[in-house]
C-alpha positions as CSV (number, residue, x, y, z in Angstrom):
1,X,100.1,10.9,-11.3
2,X,102.2,10.4,-8.3
3,X,102.5,13.9,-7.9
4,X,98.8,14.2,-7.9
5,X,98.7,10.9,-5.3
6,X,101.5,12.9,-3.3
7,X,99.5,16.1,-3.2
8,X,96.4,14.1,-2.3
9,X,98.2,12.1,0.3
10,X,99.6,15.3,1.9
11,X,96.1,17.0,1.8
12,X,94.4,13.8,3.3
13,X,97.1,13.8,5.9
14,X,96.8,17.5,6.7
15,X,93.0,17.2,6.6
16,X,93.3,14.1,9.2
17,X,95.9,16.1,11.2
18,X,93.4,19.2,11.5
19,X,90.5,16.7,12.5
20,X,92.4,14.9,15.0
21,X,93.9,18.3,16.4
22,X,90.3,19.8,16.7
23,X,88.9,16.7,18.4
24,X,91.9,16.7,20.6
25,X,91.3,20.6,21.7
26,X,87.7,20.0,22.2
27,X,88.3,16.9,24.3
28,X,91.0,19.0,26.1
29,X,88.7,21.8,26.8
30,X,85.9,19.4,28.0
31,X,88.5,18.0,30.3
32,X,89.6,21.3,31.5
33,X,85.9,22.6,32.1
34,X,85.0,19.4,34.2
35,X,88.2,20.0,36.5
36,X,87.3,23.8,36.9
37,X,83.7,22.6,37.6
38,X,84.9,20.0,40.3
39,X,87.3,22.8,41.7
40,X,84.6,25.2,42.0
41,X,82.3,22.6,43.7
42,X,85.4,22.1,46.1
43,X,85.5,25.5,46.7
44,X,81.7,26.2,47.1
45,X,81.7,23.5,49.6
46,X,84.6,24.7,51.5
47,X,83.1,28.4,51.8
48,X,79.7,27.0,52.9
49,X,81.8,25.0,55.6
50,X,83.5,28.1,56.7
51,X,80.2,30.4,56.7
52,X,78.7,27.6,59.0
53,X,81.6,27.7,61.3
54,X,81.7,31.7,61.3
55,X,77.9,31.7,61.8
56,X,78.0,29.1,64.8
57,X,81.0,31.2,66.3
58,X,79.1,34.2,66.0
59,X,76.2,32.7,67.6
60,X,78.1,31.6,70.6
61,X,80.0,35.1,70.9
62,X,76.6,36.7,70.8
63,X,75.2,34.1,73.9
64,X,78.4,35.1,75.8
65,X,77.9,39.1,75.2
66,X,74.5,38.5,76.4
67,X,75.3,36.7,79.4
68,X,78.0,39.2,80.1
69,X,75.3,41.9,79.7
70,X,72.9,40.4,81.8
71,X,75.4,39.9,84.6
72,X,76.7,43.5,84.3
73,X,73.0,44.5,84.7
74,X,72.4,42.6,87.7
75,X,75.6,43.9,89.2
76,X,74.4,47.5,88.6
77,X,71.1,46.7,90.1
78,X,72.7,45.3,93.3
79,X,75.0,48.1,93.4
80,X,72.1,50.8,93.4
81,X,70.1,48.8,95.9
82,X,72.7,48.9,98.2
83,X,73.3,52.8,97.4
84,X,69.7,53.5,98.3
85,X,69.7,51.4,101.5
86,X,73.1,53.7,102.5
87,X,70.9,56.8,101.6
88,X,68.0,55.8,103.7
89,X,70.3,55.0,106.7
90,X,71.8,58.3,106.1
91,X,68.3,60.1,105.9
92,X,67.3,58.4,109.1
93,X,70.3,59.4,111.0
94,X,69.7,63.3,109.7
95,X,66.1,62.9,110.9
96,X,67.4,61.8,114.1
97,X,69.8,64.6,114.3
98,X,67.3,67.3,113.1
99,X,64.6,66.2,116.0
100,X,67.6,66.3,118.6
101,X,68.7,69.7,117.5
102,X,65.0,71.2,117.5
103,X,64.9,69.9,121.3
104,X,68.2,71.6,121.9
105,X,66.7,74.7,120.3
106,X,63.6,74.8,122.2
107,X,65.6,74.3,125.6
108,X,67.9,77.4,124.4
109,X,65.0,79.5,123.7
110,X,63.4,78.8,127.0
111,X,66.9,80.0,128.5
112,X,67.1,83.0,126.2
113,X,63.7,84.0,127.4
114,X,64.7,83.4,131.0
115,X,67.9,85.6,130.3
116,X,65.7,88.2,128.7
117,X,63.7,88.5,131.6
118,X,66.7,88.9,133.9
119,X,68.1,91.7,131.4
120,X,64.9,93.7,131.4
121,X,65.0,93.5,135.3
122,X,68.7,94.9,135.3
123,X,67.9,97.3,132.7
124,X,65.2,98.8,134.8
125,X,67.4,98.7,138.0
126,X,70.6,100.4,135.9
127,X,68.0,102.9,134.7
128,X,66.8,103.6,138.3
129,X,70.3,103.9,139.3
130,X,71.3,106.4,136.7
131,X,68.2,108.6,137.6
132,X,69.4,108.3,141.4
133,X,73.1,109.3,140.1
134,X,71.8,112.3,137.9
135,X,69.9,113.6,140.9
136,X,72.8,113.3,143.0
137,X,75.1,114.9,140.4
138,X,72.7,117.7,140.4
139,X,72.5,118.1,143.9
140,X,76.2,118.1,144.2
141,X,76.8,120.5,141.2
142,X,73.6,122.6,142.1
143,X,72.6,122.9,138.6
144,X,70.2,120.7,136.2
145,X,71.4,119.2,133.1
146,X,70.1,121.8,131.1
147,X,72.1,124.2,133.3
148,X,75.3,122.1,132.7
149,X,74.8,122.3,128.8
150,X,74.4,125.9,128.9
151,X,77.5,126.3,130.8
152,X,79.1,124.2,128.5
153,X,78.2,126.1,125.5
154,X,79.2,129.3,127.5
155,X,82.6,127.9,127.7
156,X,82.9,126.8,124.0
157,X,81.4,130.2,123.0
158,X,84.2,132.0,125.3
159,X,87.0,129.7,123.5
160,X,85.8,130.7,120.3
161,X,85.6,134.3,121.1
162,X,89.4,133.9,122.4
163,X,90.5,132.4,119.3
164,X,88.4,135.0,117.2
165,X,90.1,137.8,119.0
166,X,93.6,136.3,118.4
167,X,92.7,136.2,114.8
168,X,91.2,139.7,114.7
169,X,94.6,140.8,116.4
170,X,96.8,139.0,113.9
171,X,94.6,140.7,111.0
172,X,95.3,144.2,112.6
173,X,98.8,143.5,112.7
174,X,98.9,142.7,109.1
175,X,97.0,145.8,108.5
176,X,99.6,147.6,110.3
177,X,102.5,146.2,108.2
178,X,100.9,147.0,104.7
179,X,103.8,149.2,103.7
180,X,106.2,146.1,104.2
181,X,103.7,144.1,102.7
182,X,103.6,146.1,99.5
183,X,107.5,145.7,99.3
184,X,107.5,141.9,99.6
185,X,104.7,141.9,97.2
186,X,107.2,143.4,94.5
187,X,109.8,140.8,95.7
188,X,107.8,138.0,95.4
189,X,106.4,139.2,92.2
190,X,109.9,139.5,90.8
191,X,110.9,135.9,92.2
192,X,107.9,134.3,90.5
193,X,108.2,136.1,87.3
194,X,111.7,134.8,87.1
195,X,111.4,131.0,88.1
196,X,114.9,130.5,86.9
197,X,116.5,127.0,87.5
198,X,118.8,126.4,90.5
199,X,122.0,124.9,89.9
200,X,124.4,124.5,92.2
201,X,127.7,123.4,90.7
202,X,131.1,122.5,92.3
203,X,134.9,122.6,90.6
204,X,135.9,119.3,90.1
205,X,139.3,118.7,91.6
206,X,139.5,114.7,91.3
207,X,140.5,112.9,88.4
208,X,139.7,109.4,88.3
209,X,142.1,106.8,87.0
210,X,141.4,103.5,85.2
211,X,143.7,101.8,87.7
212,X,146.6,102.7,90.1
213,X,149.3,101.6,88.0
214,X,148.4,104.9,86.0
215,X,149.9,106.7,88.9
216,X,153.3,105.8,88.2
217,X,152.8,106.8,84.4
218,X,151.9,109.9,85.6
219,X,154.6,110.6,87.8
220,X,157.2,109.3,85.3
221,X,160.6,108.3,85.4
222,X,162.2,110.5,88.2
223,X,158.9,112.5,88.5
224,X,159.7,114.3,85.0
225,X,156.0,113.9,83.9
226,X,154.2,115.2,86.9
227,X,156.7,118.2,87.0
228,X,156.2,118.9,83.3
229,X,152.4,118.8,84.2
230,X,152.6,121.0,87.1
231,X,154.7,123.4,85.4
232,X,152.7,123.7,82.3
233,X,149.4,124.3,84.4
234,X,150.6,125.8,87.5
235,X,148.9,123.5,89.7
236,X,149.9,120.9,92.4
237,X,149.1,117.1,91.7
238,X,148.5,115.2,94.8
239,X,149.3,111.6,94.5
240,X,148.2,109.9,97.4
241,X,146.7,106.2,98.6
242,X,143.1,107.3,97.5
243,X,142.6,104.4,94.9
244,X,142.3,105.3,91.5
245,X,142.1,108.9,91.8
246,X,144.6,111.6,91.6
247,X,144.1,115.0,93.2
248,X,144.6,118.6,91.3
249,X,145.2,121.6,94.2
250,X,145.3,125.2,93.0
251,X,143.9,128.5,94.3
252,X,143.1,129.4,90.6
253,X,139.6,127.6,89.4
254,X,140.5,128.2,85.8
255,X,143.8,126.5,86.0
256,X,142.2,123.8,88.1
257,X,139.9,123.1,85.2
258,X,142.8,123.3,82.5
259,X,144.6,120.6,84.3
260,X,141.7,118.5,84.9
261,X,140.8,118.5,80.9
262,X,144.3,118.1,80.2
263,X,145.0,115.2,82.7
264,X,141.9,113.5,81.6
265,X,142.8,113.5,78.1
266,X,146.5,112.1,78.9
267,X,144.8,109.3,80.9
268,X,142.8,108.3,78.3
269,X,145.4,108.4,75.5
270,X,148.0,106.7,77.9
271,X,150.8,108.3,76.1
272,X,152.3,110.6,79.0
273,X,155.5,112.3,78.4
274,X,156.7,116.2,78.7
275,X,156.1,116.7,74.8
276,X,152.7,115.0,75.1
277,X,151.9,117.0,78.4
278,X,152.3,120.4,76.6
279,X,150.4,119.7,73.7
280,X,147.5,118.4,75.7
281,X,147.8,121.4,78.2
282,X,147.8,123.8,75.3
283,X,144.6,122.2,73.9
284,X,142.8,122.5,77.1
285,X,143.7,125.9,77.7
286,X,141.8,126.7,74.4
287,X,139.0,124.8,75.3
288,X,138.7,126.6,78.8
289,X,139.0,130.0,76.9
290,X,136.5,129.1,74.4
291,X,134.0,127.8,77.1
292,X,134.6,131.3,79.1
293,X,134.0,133.2,76.3
294,X,131.0,131.6,75.1
295,X,129.7,131.4,78.8
296,X,130.2,135.3,78.8
297,X,128.5,135.7,75.5
298,X,125.5,133.5,76.7
299,X,125.1,135.5,79.8
300,X,125.1,138.8,78.0
301,X,122.6,137.2,75.6
302,X,120.1,136.2,78.3
303,X,120.2,139.5,80.0
304,X,120.4,141.7,77.1
305,X,123.9,143.4,77.1
306,X,125.3,142.2,73.8
307,X,127.7,145.2,73.6
308,X,129.9,144.9,76.6
309,X,133.6,145.0,76.6
310,X,135.0,141.4,75.8
311,X,137.3,141.5,78.8
312,X,134.0,142.1,80.9
313,X,132.4,139.1,79.4
314,X,135.3,137.1,79.8
315,X,135.5,137.6,83.6
316,X,131.9,136.8,83.8
317,X,132.4,133.7,81.9
318,X,135.2,133.0,84.5
319,X,132.5,133.0,87.0
320,X,131.5,129.7,85.7
321,X,134.2,128.1,87.4
322,X,133.9,129.9,90.5
323,X,131.4,128.8,93.5
324,X,130.6,130.6,97.0
325,X,129.0,128.3,99.5
326,X,128.3,125.8,97.1
327,X,126.6,128.3,94.7
328,X,127.8,128.7,91.3
329,X,128.5,132.5,90.6
330,X,127.9,132.4,87.1
331,X,124.5,131.5,87.4
332,X,124.1,133.5,90.6
333,X,125.0,136.7,88.5
334,X,122.3,136.0,85.7
335,X,119.7,135.5,88.3
336,X,120.7,138.8,90.1
337,X,120.6,140.5,87.0
338,X,116.9,139.2,86.3
339,X,115.7,139.8,89.8
340,X,117.1,143.3,89.9
341,X,115.5,144.2,86.3
342,X,112.0,143.0,87.5
343,X,112.0,144.9,90.7
344,X,113.3,148.1,89.0
345,X,110.6,147.8,86.5
346,X,108.0,147.3,89.3
347,X,109.3,150.4,90.8
348,X,109.8,152.4,87.5
349,X,113.4,152.4,87.9
350,X,116.4,152.4,85.4
351,X,115.9,148.8,84.4
352,X,119.2,148.4,81.9
353,X,121.3,149.9,84.9
354,X,119.9,147.4,87.6
355,X,120.5,144.6,85.3
356,X,124.0,145.6,84.1
357,X,124.8,146.1,87.9
358,X,123.3,142.5,88.6
359,X,125.2,140.9,85.9
360,X,128.5,142.7,86.9
361,X,128.2,142.9,90.4
362,X,130.4,140.0,91.4
363,X,132.8,139.9,88.5
364,X,135.5,141.0,91.1
365,X,135.4,137.2,92.3
366,X,136.9,136.2,88.9
367,X,140.1,138.0,89.8
368,X,139.9,137.9,93.6
369,X,142.7,135.6,94.2
370,X,145.0,137.8,91.8
371,X,144.1,141.3,93.3
372,X,144.1,142.3,97.0
373,X,140.9,143.9,98.4
374,X,137.2,143.2,98.7
375,X,135.6,141.7,95.6
376,X,132.9,144.6,95.1
377,X,135.4,147.3,94.8
378,X,137.9,145.5,92.9
379,X,135.0,144.8,90.3
380,X,134.0,148.3,90.4
381,X,137.7,149.5,89.3
382,X,137.4,146.7,86.6
383,X,134.2,148.1,85.2
384,X,135.5,151.6,85.6
385,X,138.5,150.5,83.4
386,X,136.4,149.2,80.8
387,X,133.9,152.1,80.3
388,X,130.9,151.1,82.4
389,X,128.8,154.0,83.4
390,X,129.6,155.3,86.8
391,X,126.1,154.6,88.2
392,X,126.6,150.9,87.5
393,X,130.2,151.2,88.9
394,X,128.5,152.6,92.3
395,X,126.0,149.6,92.2
396,X,128.9,147.1,91.9
397,X,130.8,148.8,94.5
398,X,128.0,149.3,97.3
399,X,126.3,145.9,96.9
400,X,128.0,144.9,99.9
401,X,127.8,148.5,101.6
402,X,131.8,149.0,101.1
403,X,130.9,152.3,99.6
404,X,127.1,154.2,100.2
405,X,124.6,153.4,97.4
406,X,123.6,156.5,95.5
407,X,120.7,155.4,93.6
408,X,117.9,153.3,93.9
409,X,118.9,150.6,91.4
410,X,122.2,149.8,93.7
411,X,119.8,149.2,96.7
412,X,117.7,147.0,94.4
413,X,120.9,145.2,93.1
414,X,121.9,144.5,96.8
415,X,118.1,143.2,97.5
416,X,118.4,140.8,94.6
417,X,122.0,139.4,95.6
418,X,120.6,138.6,98.9
419,X,117.5,136.9,97.5
420,X,119.6,134.9,95.1
421,X,122.0,133.8,97.8
422,X,119.7,133.5,100.7
423,X,116.5,131.5,99.0
424,X,116.1,127.9,100.3
425,X,118.6,125.6,98.4
426,X,120.6,128.1,97.1
427,X,123.7,127.6,99.4
428,X,124.7,124.8,101.5
429,X,124.5,126.7,104.8
430,X,120.8,127.8,103.8
431,X,119.7,124.4,102.7
432,X,120.9,122.5,105.8
433,X,118.7,125.1,107.7
434,X,115.7,124.8,105.6
435,X,115.7,120.9,105.3
436,X,115.8,121.0,109.3
437,X,113.1,123.3,109.7
438,X,111.1,121.2,107.2
439,X,111.9,118.0,109.3
440,X,110.9,119.8,112.5
441,X,107.5,120.6,110.8
442,X,106.9,117.0,109.7
443,X,107.9,115.6,112.9
444,X,105.4,118.1,115.2
445,X,102.7,116.7,112.7
446,X,103.6,113.2,112.9
447,X,103.9,113.2,116.9
448,X,99.9,113.3,117.2
449,X,97.7,110.2,117.2
450,X,96.0,109.1,114.4
451,X,98.2,111.0,111.6
452,X,99.2,108.5,108.9
453,X,101.5,111.0,106.8
454,X,102.8,114.5,107.0
455,X,104.3,116.6,104.4
456,X,106.0,120.1,104.4
457,X,105.1,121.7,101.1
458,X,105.5,125.7,99.8
459,X,108.9,125.9,101.1
460,X,107.7,125.3,104.8
461,X,104.7,127.7,104.5
462,X,102.1,124.8,104.4
463,X,101.8,121.4,106.1
464,X,99.6,118.9,104.6
465,X,98.6,116.1,107.1
466,X,96.8,112.7,105.9
467,X,95.0,111.1,108.8
468,X,93.6,107.9,109.3
469,X,89.8,107.7,108.8
470,X,89.0,105.0,111.4
471,X,90.8,106.8,114.1
472,X,90.1,110.5,113.5
473,X,86.4,111.8,112.1
474,X,85.5,115.2,110.6
475,X,85.2,117.0,113.8
476,X,88.2,115.4,115.0
477,X,90.2,116.9,112.0
478,X,89.4,119.9,112.8
479,X,90.4,119.8,116.4
480,X,93.6,118.2,115.2
481,X,94.4,121.2,112.9
482,X,94.0,123.6,115.9
483,X,96.2,121.5,118.1
484,X,99.1,121.0,115.5
485,X,98.9,124.6,114.9
486,X,99.3,125.6,118.8
487,X,102.2,123.3,119.0
488,X,104.1,124.4,115.9
489,X,103.5,128.2,117.5
490,X,105.0,127.0,121.0
491,X,107.9,124.9,119.5
492,X,109.2,126.6,116.5
493,X,110.4,130.2,115.4
494,X,109.6,131.0,111.9
495,X,108.6,134.3,110.0
496,X,104.9,134.8,108.5
497,X,102.3,132.0,108.7
498,X,102.1,128.2,108.4
499,X,98.9,126.9,106.9
500,X,97.9,123.5,108.6
501,X,95.9,121.3,106.3
502,X,94.4,118.0,107.7
503,X,93.1,115.5,105.0
504,X,90.6,112.9,105.8
505,X,90.1,110.2,103.1
506,X,87.7,107.2,102.8
507,X,87.9,105.0,100.2
508,X,85.7,101.9,98.9
509,X,87.1,99.6,96.2
510,X,85.2,96.5,94.8
511,X,85.8,94.4,91.9
512,X,83.6,93.7,89.1
513,X,84.3,90.1,87.6
């Protein structure tokens, strides 16, 4: 029973505890709800208060902005009123100025009318005076205006007839020389068909050095290096005060070329001693021999004589290192061969003999420093020795008239030799005279008033002149060409004719943007 009472007591206690806890939780919940409601009411009141404050502030700001906007509008209206007043004043002043200018224009118009009246009176007086002067001139000259015009035309016609007569005499002289003209045409045609490149080379006798210190290394101790070079090459080395340069002196152009190549390689390598000198000189000699052989073969190929004796080809190749008055004899020989062959073809001669004679005509110059005698005869003996036909031997021997020419081809080779050596630019002496003549032609043309530029072209056979269009008109250009031609005839001596071309050009330039 006690256990039951204990259990009942526990159950009742638990029930009471639960009931008490429930009522306490409900009471606590209500208390929290009341506190939350009170807090919400306070926050609502605070928000409403803040909203009222913000609304009042916005209302005050709007009133301030309205007041400021009204002030700005009033200021802008005041500014525009002032601007309108200023423009009205300016317009009024402009009206006053226009009225004053109108009055001045009316006064100036009156003055111009008065001056026009005076000018009309003066023009009438001048016309009357001109008529009186013309009448007086007619009385003095004893001819009328029409008669004076006829006299001027008659004199102009006389001058034109004189000019025409001069041209007719010139044409007659040209017709009288028709035989010479035919020969010139053949030579000119040959030259034009050849059109070879002009090459003027000089044998190099100066070797550049990187510094003057290299001169001491070339000389060597007690001069042993320079003596070795001179002994191996057969040349003289000239070491003087010329900065960074050493001079090679020798009568033999081939030796000079060998020495130049060997010395250049020694300077580049920097190791200079007798054994090295001999090695480099040997290499240079082989190089020069190869160049001479290849040059001879190339000349034979260009002229069509691949079957010539190797020694003859070697002599032709040696001409590559020989010059005469600045003209390279190797290219001169090839050019002469072509010219002689072309002329022989035009005259139906022996083309092969002419070309061979032209190629070999100067081989005596390759050994002229070793054998005494004229190079033409020396070359003929060499050619005969290597089995060249006797006809070609005579061509070589007679091209400078040491012996009499025995064939047409010999004369053609002599002519081709003269053409190749005497044409403008081939040799230094001819080139100097040629340039002087062209300069004289240009100076004569530039001496006339109104000439802008003058150019001598076509080897001096034409002078092309550019004139200033604002100073020379079309008829003036015709007269200027005649005057320049007359002055050239009076001042210079020249063969043939010189064409005078006067060019007048007007250019108009604009730009589209």
